[in-house]
N, C-alpha and C positions, 0 to 999 in steps of 0.2 A: 469095517464090512457095512455096508449100505442094506437097508431092508427095505425091500420093495413090497408096496401093498396094492393088491390089484383092485380095480373098481368093483369086483365082485366081492371080495374080502371085506371092502368097506361098506358095501350095501347090506351084506349079512350081518355086519357090526351093528348098523342102524337097525335092522330089522329085531334082532335081539335085543336091543336097549327098548324099541317100542313095546316089545311084548311084555316089560316089566310093568306092574301095575303103578309104581311110582312115576314111571316115564309119560304114562297115559295120563295121569291127573296133572302133571307138570304142563303137559301139551293142552290140557283142558284149560288151565290157568291162562296160558298164554293166548288161546283163543277168547277168552273171556275179557281178558284186559284189553285185546283188539276190538272188542264188541262185533266179533266176526261169528255171527249165528251160524252159518253154513260150517265152518270148520268145528265149531262147538257141537253140532248137531252130530256131525261125522264120527264124534268120540264117544257117542251115547248109542246103547243098545236100543233097536227098534221098541223093546220092552221097557225102557227105562222107566224107573219109579222115583219121582222128586217129592220130598217134603221139607218143610219149614215149620216145624209146629209152633216156634215162638210168634210167626207172623201168619200162621193158619193157611199156608199155602201147600197145595197138592198138585201134582201134574203126572199123568202117565202116558206114555207113547211119545214118539218125536213129533206128533202134531201139536199136541199140548205145549211142549216144550220149545218147538218154534214159536209159539204165540208169546211164552214167556219170555224168551230170548230177544223177539223184535220189541216188545214192551221196554225190556232193559235198554236195548238199544237205543230207542227214542225219547227214553227217560233221563239219559244221563249226557251230558256235554263231555265229560271226562270221567276215567273210572281206573283207579289203581288197585291192585290187590299184591298185598305183601304177604308173603308166606314165611311165617316166624318157625314154624317147625313143622315135621310131618313124622308119623309112625306108620311102619309098614308091617302087616302081620298076613302072610300069604296073599291073598287078592284083595285084601282090605286095606285101605289109606285113610288116616286121620290127619287132619292140616289145621292148624290155627293159624287164622289169619286176620288181617285187617283190612277191610274196603274202604276207600275214599274216593271221593269225587265231587264233581257239580252235578247234583240232580234238578232237574227240569221240573217243575210243578205244572200241574194242568193249566193254571192262569197264566203261566209264561215265566212266573219268578223262579229264581234258582235258589238252592240251599248247598252251602258245603257240608258234605257229610264225611264223618270218620266213626267206623263202627267194628268193635272186635267181635270175633266168634270162631266157630269151629264146623268144619266140613267132614264128612264121612263117605266115602265111596267104596262100593264093591266093583270090583272090576274082573270080567271074564271074557275071555276070547279078544283081548286089546280093546274091550268097549266098557264104558261105565254102565253097570245094570241099575245101581241104586245111589242115590246121591241124597244126602240129608244135611241139612244146615241148622245150626243153632246160633243165632245171633243176640246181641245186645238190643232187643226190642224197645227197651225203655230210651236207650240213647238215640236210636233211630227215629223213632217218634218225636222227641223233644228237638232234633235237629230238621226234622222236616216240616215241621208246625207253620 
């Protein structure tokens, strides 16, 4: 017996998957890897709060996040993000990751980086409302000297 899946059912299945916080975070990482600021920002709440206490970074709202995303896009020649594990609890997602790539310093020289860390997200209404990073600042500093 053949099973026929309608285009509407396929679209509804995609929408159901999209509404899961883990799916939103996966899409976020896909946009981040591609250095696609527009796609990344489309996944953030207008009232997004970002913090990275280890690097003393903080941004609020999409305008500040746009500046940060544009800075990342121009500072890296390539960027890879390996997600090692995720934990989902309701609307919260924790991810253990390694970020690696080629960073372009202001003087034009490049540095290879590979830094482990963890990111925490709160997702509401299919948008990331809060994003907090904790990365190995010592390793990052040593690699970017």
